[in-house]
N, C-alpha and C positions, 0 to 999 in steps of 0.2 A: 209923593207922600208915603206911599207904601214901601218905597226903597229905604226911606229914613227909618221906618218901623222895623224893617228887616235888619238894618245895620244896628239899631239899638238892641234888638233881641239877640243878635250875634255877640255884641260887645258886653252885654249885661253880666254873663258868667265870668268873663275876664275881669271886669271892673270889680265884681264881688270878691273874686279871688284875690285881687290886688288889695282890697280893703282888709282882707283877713291876714295878709302877709305881716309877719312879726319880725322884730329884731330883738336883740338882747335887752335893750332898754325898755321896750314896750312889754315884753314878756315879764321882765322884772317888776315893772310898775303894776301890771294887771294882777299878777299872782300875789303881789304884796297886798294890794287892796282886798283881794279875795281872802287872804290870810287874816287881815284885820277884821273883816266882816263875818268870817266863819262860813263863807260860801265855798264849801269843799268841792262840790260838783263842778262849778265853774273853774276853780283853781286846777283841778285834775284835767279838765278838758283843755284849758289853755296850755297846761304843761305838756300834754300829749301833742298838741298842735306845734308847740315850740320844738319839741324833740324831733317831730317829723320834718321840720325845716332846718335840722342840724344846729339848733340853738340849745346849748347845754352848759350849765354852770352850777356851782355848789348850792346857792340859795334856791334855785329852781328845784333841785332834787330834794333839798330839805323841806321845802314847803309842800311838795307833792307827798313826801313821806309823812309829814304831819297831818295832811288831809286824809290820807288812807288810814292813819292811826286813829283819827277821830271817827272814821267810819267803821272801826273795829276790823279792818282788813289788814291784819298784822303782817302777813306774808308779803303783800304788795308794799306795805310801809317799809319792811325790812329791805326789799329790793332797792327802793329809792334811796334809803339811807346808806346802803352799801355803795351805791353810785356816788353819793355825796362824799363818802370817805375816800374815794379815789382822788378827789380834788384836794382834800385836806385830811390827812391821817391823824392830825392832832386836835381836830375840832371836838370840844367837849360835849356839845349838844348832840352831835351825830352819834358819838359813842354811847351817850346815855340812852338815846332812843333805840339804838341797836340792843342794848341791855334789856330794855322794856319789851322789845319785840321777841327776844328770846324767851322771856318769862311768859308772855302771852301766847306763844305758840308751843309752850311746854318743852322747849329745848333749853334746859338748865345749863348744859355744858357750853352752849353757844353764848348764853347770857354771861356766864362766868368769865369767858375769854375776854369779852368786852369790858366787864367790870374791872378786870385787872388794870386796864389802861385809863380808868377814870382818875380824877384828882382825889387827893386825900379828903378834901372838903366834901366832894360828891359822895365818896364812899361812906363817910360819917353820916351824911344827910340821908342816904339810902339804907343805912344800917348794914353795909356790906363788910364782911371780914374775910381775911385770907384763910382763917382756920375756924371751923365751927364743928365741934365734936358731936353735937346733937342738932344737926340741921333739920332732921325730921324723924318721927317715930311712927310706925304703922303696926296695927294689930288686926288680926282677922280670925274668924271662927267659921268652920265649914262643917255642915251636917249633910250626909248623903242618905237617901232612902232608895231601896231596891225591892223588886218583887221576887227575889230568890229565897227559897226555903232553907238553903244551906249557907247563905252569906248574911252576916249581920249588917246593920246600917253603920257604915264607917263614920268616924269623926276626925277632924283635923284642926289643929290650932297653930298659928304662926305669929311671931313677933319680929320686927325688923328695925334696925337703926341705920340712918344715913349720915355719913360724916363727910364734910367738905374739908379735905386735907390740904387744899391749895386752890388756886384759881383754875388750874387745869387738871387737878387730881381729886377724885372722890372715891369713897369706900362705902359699900353697903354690906351689912352683916345681918343674918337672919337665923333664927332657930325655930324649929317646928316639931310637932309630934302627931303621928297618925296611929289610929287604933281601929282594929276590926277583928272579928272572929270568922274564920272560914272553915266550914264543917265544925270540928271541935278545936281547931288550932287557933290560939290567941296570938294575934299579930300586933306588935308595937314597933314603931319606927321613928325614933327621934333623929332629927337632921341638924346639920350646921351648914350654912352657906355664906360665902364671902365673895364679893365682886369688886374689882378695882377698875375704874374707868379713867382713862387719860385722854385729854384733848390733844391730838397730834397736830391739828390745824384748827382754824376757826370752824370749819365745816366737817371735819373728820375726827372720829374718836375710836380708840382701841379699848376693848374690854377683855379682862381675863378673870375667870371665876373658878372657884373650887367648891364642890358640894360633897359633903360626907354623909352617908346613910349608915345608921347603926340598927339594922333590921333585926328583930328578935321574934322567933317562932317558938312559942311555949318555953321561952327562956334561952333557947339556943341562938347564938349570935351569927349573923350573916352580914358583915359590913360591906359597904360599897363605896367607891370613890370615883368622882367625875371631875375632869378638867375641861374647861370650856374657854374658847376665845372667839372674838368677833371683831370685825372692822366694818364701820358704817359711816356713811356720808350723807349730809343733808344739803341739798342744792335747792334752796328756797322751798317751794312746795313739794319737792320730790325727796324721797329717801331711798337709799340703796344699801344693802348690807350682805355680808357673807360671814358664815360662822362654821365652826367645827368643834366637836367634842369627842372625848374618849371616856367611856364609862366601864370600869372594871368592877364586876359584881361576882358573887359566889357562883352564879349559874353560867357565867360567861363574860366575854368582852363585847362591848357594843360601841361602834363608831357612828357618828352622825355628822352629816354635812348639810348646811342649810343656806338658802338664799332668800333675800327679802327685797321687795319693791313696793313702794307706796307713794300716794299722792294726796294732797289736800286741795280741794276745789275752792275757787274764789267765792266770796260771800261771807256774811256774818255767821252762818251756821257752821263754817269750817268743816264741811262734810269731807270725810277722808276714807280711803281704801288702803288696806295693807294686804299684800299677798305673800304667803310663806310657802316655800317648796323645800322639803327635806328628804334626804336619802338616808335610811338606816342600813348600816353595813354590819352584818354579823355572819358567822359561819353558816353557810348553806341557806341563808334567808335574808336577802336584800329587799327592802320595802321602800315604797315611795309614799310620802305623806303630804297632803295638800291642805292648807289652812287659809281661810279668807276672813278678814274682819272689816267692818265698816262702822263708822260712828259719826255723830253730829252733835253740835251745840244747839239743843232744841229750845232751851230757855236760858235766861241770863246766868243762872248758877247750876244748870243741869246738863250733863253730858250723857248720851246714850250710845252704847256700842253693842253690835251683834257679831257673832262669830260662828263659823262652820268649819269643822275639821273632818276630813275623809281619809281613811287608811288605818291600818293597825298601828296604834300608838304605844304598843308595849315597849317599855324602857326608853321612851321618847322624852325629850326635855324641851321646854319652851320658856319664854320670858327670861332669856339669857341664863338658862339652866336653873332658875329659881325653883321651878317645879319639875319633878321627875315622875313619870307615870309608870311605876314599876309594880303595880298591884298584880296579884296572882292571875286575875282574869283580864285579858286584853280588852281595850276599848276599840271598837271598829268604826264607830261614827259618833260625832259630837256636835251639838249646836247649843247656843246659849245667848244670854242677854245680860249686859252689865249696865248699872246706873251709877253715876258719880255726881254727888250733890255738894257744892261748896257752901258750907254753913257760914263761914266768914273767911278772912284772910289766913287764919291759922288752922282751921279744921275742915276736912273733907270726909263725908260719909259715903261709903260705897257698898253696893250689894251686887250679887251675881247669881244667875240661875243657869244650870247646865243640864242638858238631857243627853244621856249616854246610852248607846247600844253596846252591851258587853257580851262577851262569850265565855262560857265556863271553861276553865283550863283543860286543854287537851281533849275537848269535845266539840260538837257542832251546836250544842244547846246555847241559846241566847236569853238574856234577860235585860230589863230596863233599869237604869239607875238615874235618879234625879238628885241634883246637888244644889244646896242653898247656902250661900256664903254672905256674911256681913263683915264689914271692916271699917276702921276709923284711921285716918291719917292726920297727924299733927305736924305742921311745918313751923319752924322758928320764924 
């Protein structure tokens, strides 16, 4: 009797494994029933089991993509739909959900590449056009407060317009003005910025920007011009980029080389990390600047992002050269927090707080500056 029990115990795992063995028909049937009943967890589990047994087909990938989409894991959904696209590059459902994945992961260029290949009917239904001169407008006002007796509290205003010039081409333009008094010198700096972005491939984009500064010190003009370019690629949850810029200003020429690496973690919070490493190249003074930001989707309509920057950021540019930090006093350390609140599908309200350690020009004296920014983004 005991021998029979031993045989049964030995064969039980084998029999259980045999019962779990899938073929394409059973995998298709089970995942379809899960799709109809909305059992996303069981669908994903069965899909992974089928893939582990080398069972792979378009409908399986589409259903897994749809399950992840309904769980708000848009990067995982994107991965599955991209696999489905390998089976059928003309499938309209796959293309449409890849478009949605791009929107929900904040990768508009990716979404637009897939939007181009949708049917005319789908484009009309989704209100997608090849050209949109006012795709979005953003406004922001920044007030800075410091504890220096010789520096006034600066103010900064900026307005920008985003234009979709094609499915793979976009243009962003911005104008701004900065004001401050240093000792008795009145500083004004109106700027103009333009950036062109081109989607080289589905995952890779090239950006070229021009930034003009018209700095005025008590009425005397000191113009500056910056040219910037970057190449970046998104590989699902990962982003990598390289950029370079040349800034010609009255006080000298400045070159900047930068590298970016980032990742978004799985889960509904979409917790992400981005690391920036930049090298400033100027005559007799090469500097390394390190910047780290991290953010998460903490509520349904609220994003939070924190940032830390270490290094002398005098004449440093970030956000694709949208901002140039060329104030008289260099910033040596910066940390801050940003909040983004989606009011509805058209409006986003955002605010930012920055804490800077600054150094008085050509001295070792330091002071603290705090920055408060509020902005509004409208999207068509």
